[in-house]
C-alpha positions in Angstrom: 88.2 70.8 129.6 87.8 67.3 128.3 84.0 68.0 128.2 83.8 70.5 125.8 86.6 67.9 123.2 84.2 65.0 123.4 81.4 67.9 123.0 83.2 68.8 120.3 84.2 65.9 118.7 79.6 64.8 118.9 79.8 67.9 117.1 82.0 66.7 114.1 79.9 63.9 113.2 76.9 66.1 112.6 78.4 68.1 109.8 78.9 68.3 106.5 82.6 68.2 106.8 82.5 64.9 108.6 80.0 63.5 105.6 82.8 65.4 103.1 85.7 63.1 105.2 83.7 59.7 105.2 82.9 60.6 101.0 86.4 61.1 100.7 87.9 57.9 102.3 85.5 55.4 100.6 85.9 56.7 97.1 90.0 56.6 98.2 90.1 53.1 99.9 87.9 51.7 97.4 90.3 51.0 94.1 92.6 49.7 97.4 90.7 47.3 97.3 89.2 46.2 94.4 93.3 46.4 92.7 94.6 44.0 95.7 92.1 41.5 94.8 92.9 41.6 91.0 96.9 41.6 92.1 97.5 45.5 90.3 98.0 47.4 93.9 100.5 49.8 91.9 97.4 51.0 89.7 94.7 50.9 93.1 98.1 53.5 94.4 97.9 55.9 91.7 94.2 55.8 91.9 93.5 56.5 95.4 96.4 59.9 94.8 94.1 61.0 92.2 91.1 60.9 94.4 93.7 62.9 96.5 94.7 65.6 94.0 90.8 65.9 93.0 88.8 65.9 95.9 90.2 69.2 97.1 88.4 71.1 94.7 85.1 69.4 95.4 83.7 71.7 97.9 79.7 72.7 98.0 78.1 75.1 95.4 76.6 74.7 91.5 77.2 70.9 90.5 77.8 73.2 87.1 81.3 74.9 89.1 82.0 71.3 91.6 82.4 69.6 88.3 84.3 72.2 86.3 86.5 72.3 89.2 86.9 68.7 89.6 87.7 68.4 86.1 90.2 70.6 85.7 92.1 69.3 89.2 91.7 65.8 87.2 93.7 67.4 83.7 95.6 69.6 86.4 96.9 66.6 88.0 97.7 64.3 85.3 100.4 67.2 83.3 102.2 68.0 86.6 102.8 63.8 86.8 103.5 63.8 83.2 105.7 66.7 83.2 107.5 66.2 86.1 108.2 62.4 85.5 109.6 63.2 82.5 111.6 66.0 83.6 113.5 64.1 86.5 115.4 62.0 84.1 117.1 65.1 83.2 118.6 66.4 85.1 119.6 70.0 83.8 115.7 70.5 83.0 114.7 69.4 85.8 114.8 72.2 87.9 113.8 75.0 85.2 110.5 73.0 85.2 110.4 72.5 88.6 110.0 75.8 88.9 107.4 77.3 86.8 105.6 74.5 87.6 104.9 76.0 90.9 104.9 79.3 90.1 102.3 79.4 87.8 100.2 76.9 89.0 100.2 79.6 92.2 99.5 82.3 89.9 95.7 80.4 89.0 94.6 81.1 92.7 94.5 85.2 91.2 90.8 83.8 89.9 89.4 82.2 93.1 88.5 80.4 96.4 87.6 77.0 93.7 90.1 78.2 91.3 93.2 77.8 94.3 91.8 74.9 95.6 92.7 73.2 91.8 95.8 75.6 92.1 96.5 73.5 95.2 95.7 70.0 93.3 98.7 71.3 90.8 101.3 71.7 93.5 100.4 68.6 95.3 101.3 66.4 92.1 103.6 67.8 91.3 105.3 66.9 95.1 103.9 63.6 95.3 105.0 63.0 91.5 108.5 63.2 93.5 107.7 60.2 95.7 108.5 58.0 92.4 105.4 56.0 93.4 105.1 54.7 89.7 102.8 52.1 88.4 104.6 49.6 85.9 104.4 50.9 82.5 106.2 53.8 83.6 105.6 57.8 83.6 102.6 57.8 81.5 100.6 54.5 83.1 101.1 56.2 86.2 99.6 59.7 85.1 96.7 57.9 83.4 96.0 55.2 86.4 96.2 59.0 88.6 93.4 60.5 86.0 91.3 57.4 86.0 91.3 57.8 90.1 90.1 61.9 89.2 87.5 60.8 87.3 86.0 57.8 89.5 86.2 60.7 92.2 83.6 63.2 90.0 81.5 59.8 89.3 81.6 58.9 92.5 80.6 62.1 93.5 77.5 62.9 90.8 76.1 59.8 92.7 76.1 61.3 95.6 75.4 64.3 94.7 72.1 63.3 92.8 71.2 60.7 95.7 71.8 63.3 98.8 71.6 66.4 97.2 69.0 67.8 99.6 70.8 66.8 102.5 74.2 68.8 101.2 71.8 72.7 101.2 70.3 71.3 104.4 73.7 70.8 105.9 74.6 74.3 104.9 71.9 76.2 106.2 72.0 74.7 109.4 75.5 76.0 109.8 74.0 79.5 108.8 71.4 79.0 111.5 73.9 77.9 113.9 76.2 80.7 113.3 72.9 83.4 113.0 71.9 82.4 116.1 75.3 83.1 118.1 75.2 86.5 116.1 71.9 87.1 118.0 73.6 86.1 121.4 76.1 88.4 121.4 74.4 91.3 120.4 71.8 90.7 123.1 74.9 90.0 125.6 76.2 93.4 124.4 72.8 95.7 125.5 73.7 95.8 128.8 78.1 95.1 128.4 80.4 98.2 129.1 84.1 99.1 128.3 87.1 96.6 126.7 83.7 93.0 127.5 81.9 95.2 125.0 84.7 95.7 122.7 85.9 91.8 122.8 82.3 91.0 122.1 82.4 93.6 119.0 85.5 91.4 117.6 83.8 87.9 118.0 81.2 89.6 115.8 83.4 91.0 113.2 85.0 86.9 113.3 81.6 85.3 113.4 79.9 87.9 110.6 83.2 87.2 108.1 82.0 82.7 108.8 78.5 83.8 108.1 78.7 85.3 105.0 81.2 82.2 103.9 78.2 80.6 104.4 75.6 83.1 102.7 77.4 83.0 99.5 77.2 79.0 99.2 74.4 78.7 99.6 73.5 81.4 97.3 75.3 79.8 94.9 73.7 76.2 95.6 70.2 77.4 95.9 69.8 80.2 93.3 71.5 77.6 90.4 69.4 74.8 90.9 66.3 77.2 91.1 67.7 78.7 87.8 68.2 74.8 86.5 65.2 73.0 88.1 62.0 76.0 87.8 59.6 75.9 90.5 60.8 72.8 92.5 59.0 73.3 95.6 62.7 72.1 97.4 64.4 74.1 96.1 62.4 77.3 96.6 61.0 76.3 100.1 64.9 76.5 100.8 65.1 80.1 99.1 62.3 81.3 101.5 64.2 79.7 104.7 67.3 81.4 103.0 65.5 84.6 102.9 64.3 84.8 105.7 67.3 83.7 107.4 69.4 86.9 105.9 66.6 88.8 107.3 66.5 87.8 110.5 70.4 89.1 110.3 69.8 92.0 109.3 67.2 92.9 112.0 69.5 91.2 114.7 71.8 93.7 113.4 69.9 96.6 113.2 69.2 98.9 116.4 66.7 101.5 116.9 69.1 104.2 117.9 72.7 104.1 119.0 74.0 101.6 121.5 75.5 104.6 124.1 72.5 106.3 123.7 70.0 103.2 124.1 72.3 102.2 127.2 71.3 105.9 128.9 67.9 105.6 128.3 67.4 102.6 130.0 69.8 102.4 132.4 67.1 102.6 135.3 64.9 99.6 133.4 67.6 96.5 134.2 64.6 94.2 134.5 63.5 95.4 130.5 66.3 94.7 129.6 66.9 91.5 130.3 63.6 90.6 129.6 64.3 91.8 125.7 67.9 90.0 125.8 65.4 86.3 127.0 63.4 87.0 124.1 66.3 87.0 121.9 68.7 84.1 123.5 65.0 82.3 122.8 64.9 83.0 119.7 69.0 82.1 118.6 67.6 78.8 120.7 64.6 78.3 118.2 66.8 78.8 115.7 69.4 76.2 117.0 66.5 73.6 117.4 65.4 74.6 113.2 69.4 74.1 112.5 68.4 70.6 114.0 65.9 69.9 112.4 67.6 70.8 108.5 70.1 68.6 109.0 68.7 65.4 110.5 65.2 65.6 108.9 63.4 65.3 112.2 59.6 66.8 112.5 59.9 70.3 113.8 58.1 70.6 116.9 56.5 73.2 118.1 57.2 75.8 121.0 54.6 78.5 122.7 57.6 80.1 124.5 58.6 82.9 122.5 54.7 83.6 122.1 54.5 83.8 125.5 57.3 85.8 125.9 56.6 88.3 123.4 52.5 88.9 125.2 54.7 89.2 128.7 57.6 91.7 127.1 54.7 93.7 124.7 52.3 93.7 128.3 55.4 94.8 130.5 55.7 97.7 128.2 51.9 98.4 128.8 52.4 98.5 132.3 55.5 100.7 132.1 53.3 103.2 129.2 50.7 104.0 132.2 53.2 104.7 134.6 54.7 107.6 132.4 53.4 110.4 132.9 56.4 113.3 132.5 56.1 114.6 128.5 60.1 114.1 128.9 59.6 109.8 129.4 58.1 109.8 126.0 61.4 109.9 124.5 62.5 106.8 126.7 59.0 105.0 126.1 59.3 105.7 121.6 63.5 103.9 122.0 62.2 101.1 124.1 59.2 100.5 122.3 61.0 100.6 118.5 63.2 97.8 120.2 61.0 95.5 120.7 59.5 96.2 117.6 62.9 95.3 115.9 62.5 92.1 118.2 59.0 91.1 117.4 59.8 91.3 113.6 62.2 89.2 114.1 59.9 86.9 116.2 58.1 86.5 112.7 60.7 86.4 110.6 61.3 83.3 113.4 57.5 82.6 113.0 57.7 82.5 108.9 60.5 80.1 109.1 58.9 77.5 111.0 55.4 77.9 108.9 57.5 77.3 106.1 59.2 73.9 107.4 55.8 72.2 109.3 52.9 74.3 106.9 54.2 75.2 103.0 52.8 73.5 100.6 55.0 74.4 97.6 52.0 76.8 96.9 53.9 80.3 97.9 56.1 82.1 95.5 59.5 83.4 96.6 58.8 87.3 95.8 61.9 87.1 93.4 61.8 86.7 89.6 64.7 83.9 88.8 66.5 87.2 86.3 66.6 89.0 90.2 67.6 85.7 92.0 70.7 85.5 89.7 72.1 89.0 90.4 72.8 87.1 93.5 75.4 84.5 92.2 79.6 86.0 92.4 81.0 85.6 89.6 84.8 85.8 88.9 86.2 86.8 85.6 88.7 84.3 83.8 90.3 85.6 81.6 93.5 86.7 80.3 93.6 90.1 82.0 92.7 89.1 86.0 96.3 87.5 85.7 98.0 90.3 83.9 97.2 92.4 86.1 98.2 90.6 89.5 101.4 90.1 87.7 103.1 92.8 90.1 104.8 93.2 93.3 101.8 94.8 95.0 99.9 91.6 93.8 99.9 89.2 97.4 98.9 86.4 95.3 102.3 87.1 93.2 103.8 87.5 95.7 102.7 84.5 97.7 104.0 82.5 94.0 107.4 84.1 94.0 107.2 82.9 97.8 106.3 79.7 97.6 109.1 79.0 94.9 111.5 80.1 97.1 110.7 78.1 99.4 109.9 74.6 97.2 113.5 75.1 95.9 115.2 75.3 99.7 112.9 72.0 100.5 113.9 70.4 97.9 117.7 71.1 98.0 118.0 71.0 101.3 116.2 67.3 100.4 118.7 65.8 98.2 122.0 67.7 99.9 121.1 65.7 103.0 120.1 62.8 100.8 116.5 62.6 103.6 114.5 59.6 103.5 111.7 61.0 102.1 112.6 64.5 101.0 109.0 65.4 99.4 107.5 65.5 102.7 109.4 68.4 103.5 108.0 69.7 100.5 104.5 68.3 101.6 104.3 70.0 104.7 105.5 73.9 103.6 103.1 73.5 100.4 99.5 73.0 102.9 101.8 75.3 105.5 102.1 78.7 103.4 100.0 80.7 102.6 99.6 84.5 101.5 99.2 86.6 104.4 102.7 86.2 107.2 99.4 85.8 110.0 97.7 82.5 108.6 101.4 80.8 107.8 102.5 81.7 111.5 99.1 80.1 112.7 99.3 77.4 110.6 103.4 76.5 111.4 101.7 76.4 114.9 99.0 73.8 114.5 101.2 71.5 111.8 104.1 70.8 114.6 102.2 70.7 117.8 99.7 68.6 115.8 102.5 66.5 114.6 104.4 65.9 117.7 101.2 65.1 119.1 100.3 62.5 116.8 104.2 61.2 116.3 103.7 60.4 120.4 100.5 58.8 120.0 101.5 56.2 117.1 104.3 55.4 119.1 102.4 54.6 122.1 100.0 52.5 120.2 102.5 50.9 117.7 104.9 49.9 121.0 101.7 48.1 122.8 99.8 46.9 119.6 101.0 44.5 117.3 98.0 43.8 115.0 97.7 44.9 111.2 94.4 44.8 111.6 94.0 46.9 113.9 96.2 49.4 112.3 94.4 49.2 108.9 91.2 49.9 110.7 93.0 53.3 112.9 94.0 54.0 108.9 90.5 54.7 107.7 89.1 56.2 110.7 92.3 58.4 111.1 92.0 59.3 107.3 87.9 60.1 108.0 88.4 61.9 111.0 91.8 63.9 109.2 89.9 64.9 106.0 86.9 66.2 108.2 88.7 69.0 110.5 91.3 70.2 107.9 89.0 72.8 107.3 87.8 72.8 110.8 90.7 72.3 113.5 93.7 72.2 111.4 96.2 71.6 114.4 93.7 68.1 115.9 93.9 67.4 111.5 98.1 67.3 111.4 97.5 64.5 114.0 95.3 62.6 112.9 97.9 62.8 109.0 100.7 61.8 110.9 98.7 58.8 112.9 96.9 57.8 109.2 100.9 58.2 107.8 102.2 56.2 110.4 99.4 53.1 110.3 99.7 53.1 106.4 103.4 52.7 106.5 103.3 50.2 109.5 101.1 48.2 107.1 104.1 48.2 104.8 107.1 48.4 106.7 108.8 46.9 109.5 110.8 49.9 110.8 107.7 52.2 112.0 109.5 53.9 114.9 111.9 54.8 112.4 109.3 55.9 109.7 107.8 58.3 112.6 111.2 59.7 113.6 111.9 61.1 110.1 108.4 62.0 109.9 108.6 64.9 112.6 111.8 66.2 111.6 110.8 66.3 107.8 107.7 68.4 109.0 110.2 70.2 111.2 112.2 71.4 108.5 109.4 71.9 106.3 107.1 74.2 108.6 110.6 76.1 109.5 111.2 77.1 105.7 107.2 77.9 105.1 107.3 80.1 108.2 111.2 82.2 107.1 110.1 82.7 104.1 106.6 84.2 105.0 108.2 86.7 107.6 111.5 87.4 105.7 110.7 86.8 101.4 108.3 89.5 100.0 106.2 89.3 103.6 102.6 91.0 103.1 101.7 92.9 105.8 98.0 93.7 106.1 98.9 97.4 107.6 99.7 98.1 104.7 96.2 96.5 102.0 93.8 97.5 105.3 92.8 101.1 102.9 91.5 98.7 100.4 88.7 96.6 102.5 88.0 99.8 104.2 87.3 102.1 101.7 85.6 99.4 99.4 83.2 98.6 102.5 82.1 102.2 103.0 81.9 102.6 99.3 79.3 99.0 99.3 77.7 101.5 102.7 77.3 104.2 99.9 75.2 101.9 97.8 73.2 100.3 100.4 72.4 103.6 101.8 71.5 104.7 98.4 69.3 102.0 98.3 67.8 102.3 101.0 67.1 105.8 100.7 65.2 105.2 97.2 63.4 102.3 98.8 62.2 105.7 101.1 60.9 107.2 98.1 59.1 103.9 96.8 61.2 104.7 94.0 63.3 101.3 93.7 62.8 97.1 94.2 62.8 94.9 97.1 65.8 92.7 95.0 67.7 95.8 94.1 67.6 96.5 98.1 68.7 93.1 99.0 71.1 93.0 96.9 73.1 96.7 97.9 72.3 94.9 101.1 74.0 91.5 100.2 77.2 93.4 98.8 77.7 95.5 101.6 77.7 92.4 104.2 80.5 90.8 102.3 82.5 93.9 102.1 82.0 94.4 105.8 83.2 91.0 106.0 85.9 91.2 104.2 87.0 94.1 106.2 86.6 92.2 109.4 89.0 89.6 107.9 91.7 91.7 107.5 91.3 93.4 110.6 91.2 89.6 112.4 94.7 89.2 110.3 95.8 92.2 111.2 95.6 91.7 114.6 97.7 88.4 114.4 100.7 89.9 113.1 103.8 91.0 115.0 103.5 94.3 117.1 106.6 95.9 114.6 104.2 95.7 112.1 100.6 96.2 113.8 100.6 100.1 113.0 97.8 101.9 114.5 96.0 98.9 115.3 93.6 101.0 117.9 93.1 103.8 115.7 92.2 101.4 112.2 89.6 99.2 114.9 88.1 102.4 116.0 87.6 102.8 111.9 86.1 99.3 111.2 83.8 100.1 114.2 82.7 102.9 112.4 82.2 101.1 109.3 80.4 98.2 111.5 78.0 101.0 112.9 77.1 103.0 109.4 76.1 99.1 108.0 74.0 98.8 111.1 72.8 102.6 111.2 71.8 101.4 107.4 70.3 98.1 107.9 67.9 99.7 110.9 66.7 102.3 108.9 66.4 100.4 105.9 64.6 97.5 108.0 61.6 100.3 109.7 61.2 101.4 106.3 60.5 98.0 104.9 58.3 96.5 107.7 55.9 100.1 108.6 54.2 102.8 106.8 55.8 105.6 106.1 55.1 109.2 105.4 56.5 110.6 101.9 60.5 111.6 102.1 60.6 115.0 102.6 63.2 117.6 101.7 65.2 117.8 105.0 65.4 114.2 104.6 67.3 114.2 101.0 69.3 117.2 102.4 70.5 115.1 105.0 71.1 111.7 102.8 72.9 114.2 100.6 75.2 115.9 103.3 75.8 111.7 104.9 76.3 110.8 101.0 79.1 113.6 100.2 81.4 112.7 103.3 81.2 108.6 102.6 82.6 110.0 98.8 85.3 111.9 99.9 85.9 108.7 102.3 85.8 106.7 99.8 87.4 107.4 96.6 90.9 108.4 96.3 90.7 112.2 94.8 90.1 114.0 97.9 87.8 116.9 96.7 86.6 119.6 99.0 82.8 118.4 100.7 80.0 121.4 99.8 79.6 122.6 103.1 76.0 121.3 104.2 75.9 122.8 108.4 72.3 125.1 107.4 70.7 122.0 105.5 71.3 120.6 108.4 71.0 122.3 111.0 67.2 122.9 109.0 66.6 119.5 108.4 67.2 118.7 112.7 65.4 121.5 113.9 62.6 120.8 111.6 62.4 116.8 112.7 63.1 118.1 116.4 59.9 120.5 116.3 57.8 117.9 114.3 58.4 115.9 117.0 58.0 117.8 120.1 53.9 118.4 117.8 53.2 114.6 117.7 54.5 114.3 121.4 51.9 116.7 122.5 49.5 115.5 120.3 49.5 112.1 121.5 50.2 113.1 124.3 46.7 114.4 124.7 44.3 111.9 122.6 43.1 108.5 124.0 43.3 107.0 120.7 47.5 107.0 120.3 47.6 104.5 117.1 48.0 106.9 113.9 50.1 109.3 115.6 51.9 106.5 117.4 52.9 105.3 114.1 53.9 108.5 113.3 56.1 109.6 116.2 58.0 106.5 115.6 58.1 107.2 112.4 60.4 110.3 113.0 61.7 109.0 116.2 63.6 106.6 113.5 64.1 108.3 110.9 65.5 111.7 112.9 67.8 109.3 115.5 69.2 107.3 112.5 69.9 110.2 109.9 71.6 112.1 112.4 73.6 108.8 113.9 74.5 108.1 110.1 75.4 111.9 109.5 78.1 111.7 112.6 79.4 108.6 111.5 79.6 110.0 107.9 81.9 112.5 109.4 83.8 110.9 111.4 85.2 109.0 109.2 85.6 112.4 106.1 87.8 113.7 109.1 89.8 110.3 109.4 90.4 110.5 105.8 90.7 114.3 105.8 93.8 114.1 108.4 95.5 111.3 106.3 95.2 113.4 102.9 
């Protein structure tokens, strides 16, 4: 356990979060140092507060969005400081203004993740305005110094961006490589796992895919935006190519040549061969981790032949197995196994392609994607009044959260005033950082905040009792500030401990009664956390079971569009950019569904309605995406014949079932059993004919390619039809 904690700490030092923690600490401390030298400490404190208020919106993404986000945070922080500063002088005016500001700033979150961070800056400014740390000259001067701090942070971030912009992209790519490596390892383990263990792995994949999608979205925004701005920049094109290959590796990792159950059944007597494929997958995962380190640390890439040797060994063993098989019936096994290692071979080729891009690329290759096509991959948000109006309804989770947060903050303020709490704004601050739109996330933050604060408080008391050195307190204040900011997204409980330590060390430098400060800090945290938890549970709570059907239908619809592109690809009627765009949307929708299911699984038992049933539906959606990706990957990477009318009939039936499952109006589905039966008969007869021909010829390659195509297409269509039919039956039973 201790070893894991130490290892986790050293891994943190390599992350982009740690770099941002150092950036924040330097930006916040420099104004304090300069102001102290000039004898203007109040101005320095206000500037440091400005850095604190604007830094949350400075998250990875395109430079334009980052600048706009920080600039809006500066504006909203200054306005909030001015309004609350003046309103606090008038008792009859303060509460209405306080309520309106909290509600309106909370509603900004409807415009997406970055907007939610800008919203948090405004809410944080309201809370810190109650701390009554004013500069000389009154409210206006204090607000202007906060604005100056925010602008200083923006300038500081821009300078660092232009100095290290390549490093930012490489850090994100490195994290995406590590997550993909973990995904490949779990998929490899699933080849031989059954029962509850397999279900656990599937749930782990759900959470992992959500994290991968988040990284992919950030990388798209950074790389594609830069390609748009810098044209034929070699660095940008190289990273775009690397990213495209990485997404293809994920797709290949998701794809199976047949259903997992059928593959396990066919290969149950060939454990050694399965273990070899697992080992090959794990070697590729290890190679992705090494590439991640190369990107993160800008090291020279060292070539390794183990992957090639494993590939040669597996194909040689396949040839030996093939020579032993003499019965026609066992050709089915050979084809499935051959397709399995063929998929892995394609994955290996993608890894090799990335290796060549890192070591040999001279900037002459094209990305294979036009600039206008690349821009289509950027996720855009509609920043119009209608988006806000659409959420002014109790059905909206953001609207409910805004009401809930407003009531919780008023409650905390009233408690602080009524009991004359020493630092009442600490209660509000705790409530603000803990509350989230969903109950499960709020409950987790409630626990983590309490544990973190208690641990931090205990450590702080020990240090303050035994060490009486202002220099030590100052050094520890800087260290804990960096670590707190670095851990806040990665491990909130640890971040809460470091936040408590940081507050204590800062107060140790300013006040002699630091033990009393710790006591009030812990008490205020307990009160604020309790308010947040109770509000999330009893005030207009948003339960996932009530909304998860929307995510299910959106995922089915995205899979439908992806499947359409696969059909068009088989008929040579679409471009690769359209295929990739549909794939991206299907991956994102699946990630959103996985995240919603994870939140649902964390809710109280009384609200886990139909959890097992929902897990089955989520799993079916995952299978649908896997089967579609498998078919699309095969068509992209193998020579194929012309799509037959039977293929189109199969696809039409699958699309009908999916359309029924994803639409609100349950229109009767046309009976397509005869078409399906005819298609199955056609593929089965063609498969048998090719088997007999292939079995009797010495030169097998041309026939084998055709046989491989028929086997994959036949199995994929049957699998897709079974999944779509299962989904249709589920929604029919609910209609």
